[in-house]
C-alpha positions in Angstrom: -1.0 19.0 -19.7 -3.0 18.6 -16.5 -5.0 15.3 -16.2 -8.7 15.6 -16.0 -10.1 12.2 -15.1 -9.4 9.9 -12.2 -5.8 9.5 -13.7 -5.0 12.7 -11.6 -5.5 10.8 -8.4 -2.8 8.1 -9.0 0.9 9.0 -8.3 2.4 7.0 -11.2 0.0 8.5 -13.8 0.6 12.0 -12.6 4.4 11.3 -12.9 4.0 9.7 -16.3 2.2 12.9 -17.5 4.9 15.1 -16.2 8.3 13.4 -17.1 9.6 11.3 -19.9 11.6 9.1 -17.5 8.4 8.0 -15.8 6.9 6.1 -18.8 5.0 2.9 -18.2 5.4 -0.3 -20.5 6.3 -3.9 -20.5 9.9 -3.2 -19.6 9.3 -0.5 -17.2 11.9 -0.6 -14.3 11.6 -1.5 -11.5 9.6 -4.5 -12.5 6.9 -4.0 -9.8 6.0 -0.8 -11.5 4.6 -3.0 -14.4 1.5 -3.8 -12.3 -0.8 -2.0 -9.8 -3.8 0.4 -9.8 -2.1 2.7 -12.4 -2.1 -0.1 -14.9 -5.6 -0.9 -14.2 -6.5 2.6 -14.9 -4.9 2.4 -18.2 -6.8 -0.7 -19.0 -10.0 1.1 -18.2 -9.2 4.0 -20.4 -8.1 1.6 -23.2 -11.4 -0.3 -23.1 -13.4 2.9 -23.0 -11.7 3.7 -26.2 -12.2 0.2 -27.6 -15.9 0.3 -26.9 -16.2 3.3 -29.4 -14.3 1.6 -32.2 -15.9 0.4 -35.5 -15.2 -2.4 -36.6 -14.8 -3.8 -33.0 -11.4 -4.1 -31.5 -10.5 -6.8 -29.0 -10.3 -5.3 -25.5 -7.8 -5.9 -22.8 -8.2 -9.6 -21.8 -10.0 -10.1 -18.5 -7.3 -12.1 -16.8 -4.8 -9.2 -17.4 -7.2 -6.6 -16.0 -7.8 -8.6 -13.0 -4.1 -8.9 -12.4 -3.6 -5.0 -13.3 -0.5 -6.0 -15.2 1.1 -4.4 -18.3 1.6 -7.3 -20.4 1.4 -8.1 -24.1 -2.3 -7.5 -24.4 -1.9 -4.0 -23.1 0.9 -3.4 -25.3 -1.2 -4.3 -28.3 -3.9 -2.0 -27.6 -1.5 0.8 -26.7 0.0 0.6 -30.2 -3.5 0.6 -31.9 -4.5 3.6 -29.7 -1.3 5.5 -30.6 -1.7 4.7 -34.3 -5.2 6.2 -34.4 -4.1 9.2 -32.5 -0.9 9.5 -34.5 1.2 9.7 -31.3 4.9 8.9 -32.4 8.0 8.5 -30.3 11.1 10.6 -30.7 12.1 8.3 -33.7 8.9 9.1 -35.4 7.6 5.5 -34.7 4.6 3.9 -33.0 5.8 2.0 -29.8 3.9 0.2 -27.0 4.8 2.7 -24.2 2.7 5.0 -22.4 4.5 8.2 -22.0 3.5 11.9 -21.6 1.4 12.3 -24.8 -0.1 8.9 -24.5 -1.2 9.2 -20.9 -2.7 12.6 -21.6 -4.7 11.3 -24.6 -5.9 8.1 -22.6 -6.9 10.5 -19.8 -9.5 12.1 -22.1 -11.1 8.7 -22.7 -12.5 8.8 -19.1 -15.0 11.2 -17.7 -13.6 14.3 -16.0 -13.7 14.6 -12.2 -16.3 17.0 -10.9 -14.6 20.1 -9.4 -15.2 20.9 -5.8 -18.1 23.2 -5.0 -17.1 26.6 -3.8 -20.1 26.6 -1.6 -20.7 23.0 -0.5 -23.8 22.3 1.5 -23.0 21.7 5.2 -23.0 17.9 5.9 -21.6 15.7 8.6 -18.5 14.3 6.9 -17.2 10.8 6.8 -13.6 10.4 8.0 -11.5 7.6 6.7 -8.8 6.8 9.3 -5.2 5.5 8.7 -3.4 4.1 11.9 0.2 3.1 11.9 2.4 1.3 14.6 6.0 1.6 14.0 8.6 -0.6 15.8 11.1 1.5 17.6 13.5 1.6 20.5 11.2 3.8 22.6 7.5 4.8 22.6 6.3 8.0 21.1 4.0 9.7 18.6 4.2 9.4 14.9 3.8 12.5 12.8 0.7 12.5 10.3 3.1 12.3 7.5 5.0 9.3 9.0 1.6 7.6 9.2 0.8 8.2 5.4 2.9 10.4 3.3 1.0 13.6 2.4 2.5 13.6 -1.1 0.5 10.4 -1.7 -2.7 12.1 -1.0 -1.8 15.6 -2.3 -5.4 16.6 -3.1 -6.4 16.5 0.6 -6.0 19.8 2.3 -5.9 20.7 6.1 -9.5 20.7 7.5 -10.4 24.4 8.2 -11.2 25.7 11.7 -10.0 22.7 13.8 -7.1 22.3 16.2 -5.4 19.1 14.9 -3.5 20.6 12.1 -2.6 18.2 9.2 -3.7 15.2 11.3 -7.1 15.9 10.0 -7.4 16.5 6.3 -10.4 17.1 3.9 -10.9 15.8 0.3 -12.4 18.8 -1.5 -13.9 16.5 -4.4 -16.0 14.3 -2.1 -16.0 16.1 1.2 -14.5 12.9 3.0 -12.1 13.6 5.9 -8.9 11.8 6.5 -7.5 11.2 10.1 -4.0 10.1 10.4 -2.8 8.6 13.7 0.2 6.6 14.8 2.6 5.3 17.6 6.2 4.2 17.9 6.0 0.9 19.7 8.4 -1.3 21.7 6.0 -4.1 22.8 3.6 -6.7 21.2 0.7 -8.9 22.4 -1.1 -7.9 25.6 1.7 -5.6 26.5 0.5 -3.3 23.7 -2.9 -2.9 25.1 -2.1 0.6 26.6 -0.8 1.6 23.2 -4.0 0.5 21.6 -6.2 2.2 24.0 -4.2 5.5 23.5 -4.5 5.3 19.7 -8.2 4.6 19.9 -8.8 7.4 22.2 -6.8 9.7 19.9 -8.9 8.6 16.7 -12.3 8.8 18.6 -11.6 12.1 20.3 -10.9 13.7 16.9 -14.0 12.2 15.4 -16.2 13.5 18.3 -14.6 17.0 18.5 -15.1 17.5 14.7 -18.5 15.6 14.4 -17.1 13.1 12.0 -18.5 9.7 11.3 -15.8 6.9 10.9 -15.4 5.6 7.4 -12.8 3.2 6.2 -10.1 2.2 8.8 -6.7 1.5 7.5 -4.1 -0.1 9.9 -0.5 -0.9 9.1 2.8 -1.2 10.7 6.4 -2.6 10.3 8.6 -4.9 12.6 6.9 -5.0 16.2 4.5 -2.4 14.7 3.5 -4.9 12.1 2.6 -7.3 14.7 0.6 -4.7 16.5 -1.1 -3.7 13.5 -2.5 -7.2 13.2 -3.3 -7.4 16.8 -5.1 -4.0 16.8 -7.1 -4.9 14.0 -8.5 -7.9 15.9 -9.3 -5.8 18.9 -10.4 -2.5 17.2 -14.1 -3.4 17.2 -13.8 -3.4 21.1 -12.8 0.2 20.7 -15.7 1.2 18.4 -13.7 1.0 15.1 -14.4 -1.3 12.3 -11.1 -2.1 10.3 -11.3 -2.4 6.5 -7.6 -2.9 5.8 -4.6 -4.3 7.6 -1.0 -4.6 6.4 2.1 -5.8 8.3 5.6 -5.3 7.0 8.2 -7.8 8.2 6.2 -8.3 11.3 8.1 -9.4 14.3 7.6 -13.2 15.0 9.7 -15.9 16.9 10.1 -19.7 16.8 7.6 -19.9 19.6 4.9 -18.4 17.4 4.9 -21.1 14.7 5.2 -25.1 14.5 7.3 -24.6 11.3 10.8 -26.0 11.3 13.6 -25.3 8.8 15.7 -28.0 7.0 19.0 -28.3 8.5 20.8 -25.6 6.7 22.2 -23.3 9.3 23.1 -20.5 6.9 19.9 -19.8 4.7 16.8 -22.2 5.4 14.7 -22.7 2.2 11.7 -23.3 4.4 9.5 -20.2 5.2 7.8 -20.2 8.6 4.0 -19.8 8.7 2.3 -17.8 11.5 -1.4 -17.8 12.5 -2.6 -14.5 14.1 -6.3 -13.2 14.2 -7.1 -10.1 12.4 -10.8 -10.2 13.5 -13.3 -9.5 10.6 -10.9 -7.2 8.6 -11.5 -8.1 5.0 -8.5 -6.8 3.2 -5.3 -8.2 4.7 -1.6 -7.9 3.4 1.7 -9.3 4.7 5.0 -8.2 3.3 8.0 -10.0 4.5 11.7 -11.1 3.7 13.5 -14.4 4.7 17.1 -13.3 3.9 17.4 -12.7 7.7 16.1 -16.2 8.7 18.7 -18.7 9.8 18.6 -22.1 11.5 20.1 -23.6 14.7 20.2 -27.1 16.2 18.6 -27.7 19.7 19.4 -31.0 21.5 15.8 -31.3 22.7 13.9 -29.8 19.9 15.8 -30.4 16.8 16.3 -27.8 14.1 14.8 -24.3 15.0 14.4 -20.9 13.2 16.6 -18.1 14.3 18.3 -15.0 13.4 21.0 -12.4 14.6 18.2 -9.9 15.5 17.0 -9.0 19.1 15.1 -12.1 20.7 16.0 -14.1 17.4 13.2 -12.4 15.5 12.2 -14.3 12.3 9.8 -13.5 9.4 7.3 -15.4 7.2 3.8 -15.8 5.8 0.5 -15.2 7.9 -2.4 -17.5 7.3 -5.3 -15.7 5.7 -3.3 -12.7 4.4 -2.1 -11.9 0.9 1.6 -12.7 1.4 4.3 -10.8 -0.7 7.8 -12.1 -0.3 10.2 -9.2 -0.9 13.4 -11.3 -0.5 14.1 -11.3 -4.3 13.9 -7.3 -4.4 16.5 -6.9 -1.6 20.1 -5.8 -2.7 22.0 -9.0 -1.5 25.3 -7.5 -2.1 24.8 -4.6 0.0 23.1 -6.1 3.0 25.6 -7.7 5.5 23.5 -8.1 8.6 19.9 -9.5 9.4 18.9 -6.1 10.8 19.9 -4.4 7.5 17.8 -6.9 5.5 14.9 -6.3 7.9 15.4 -2.5 7.5 15.3 -2.5 3.8 12.2 -4.7 3.6 10.7 -2.3 6.0 11.2 0.6 3.7 10.1 -1.2 0.4 7.1 -2.8 2.1 6.0 0.3 3.8 6.1 2.1 0.3 3.9 -0.6 -1.1 1.5 -0.3 1.8 1.1 3.4 1.5 0.4 3.1 -2.2 -2.4 0.5 -1.6 -3.9 2.8 1.0 -3.6 6.0 -1.1 -4.8 4.4 -4.3 -8.0 3.3 -2.5 -8.5 6.6 -0.7 -8.1 8.6 -4.0 -10.0 6.3 -6.4 -13.0 6.5 -4.2 -13.3 10.1 -5.1 
């Protein structure tokens, strides 16, 4: 059954409605799937159902809603909801799991999205912009799908009658465009000014050519690209862009960038270095990192310092003023033998989380 509310705009809820293996509950695996926008939407639907019950039913607790986590309070309400709707599992029992039948029933508790008009009135669209910087061995362009995977924003369609292909998409539900632009980078700091200028020109030329007004600007990147994402967000206003969101994934930092020092444990320091880097006035800031690749070394003059086996002794840690997510515990320790492998695995996991955050915000704005 096709979803009809804003459930249809969320990857995980669409998957839940299509396959038994993608159910959602307290014991969903991997654990990170037990929280997020999809759980917040389940809370919203449950509370919409609660509001209609007589005698009153206790809604999902405020703390759990704010955390968007599938906890005991959510499980309690799911069981009550399924009991009223007589939704049974394969054993003929009421369980606290949101599966195909449950997500479809919850979907009906929220208003249906308006279908796109076949003859929309001509307007000057707003364009939301996603910019990505990807650390690489040589400079180059990123494809639009490398900037933000098209499957995450599947309701967007290529904007008709324009020369930029799927770099410029259109949301038929609200008429907002989506511009995806990105670069592979080998530099950081002032050495990246040329890349920043090229990216800004790329974005602004598309906006001017198609008479689009800039909406939300999302900037992200990994490795040296993560460092560039932060630097670009601090400079973007000078290029005529106003960043809304910035995310760095295992951004490239070095001992010279931090006053932090590890304890004298050469193998695996327990200390996490902290870095201070301006992101301008960007309100929504995220930093995903791992510390498995951080090591320590002794310097005769400077004491114990952070180091790694990566190029330039690259290290990773927290950034002041950002929401910091340490992914070290999610890395498969038995399978990663080098610092570069830990860095690469963190890049894949963190980039997936970043794309999910961006896509959820774009789609839930419908």
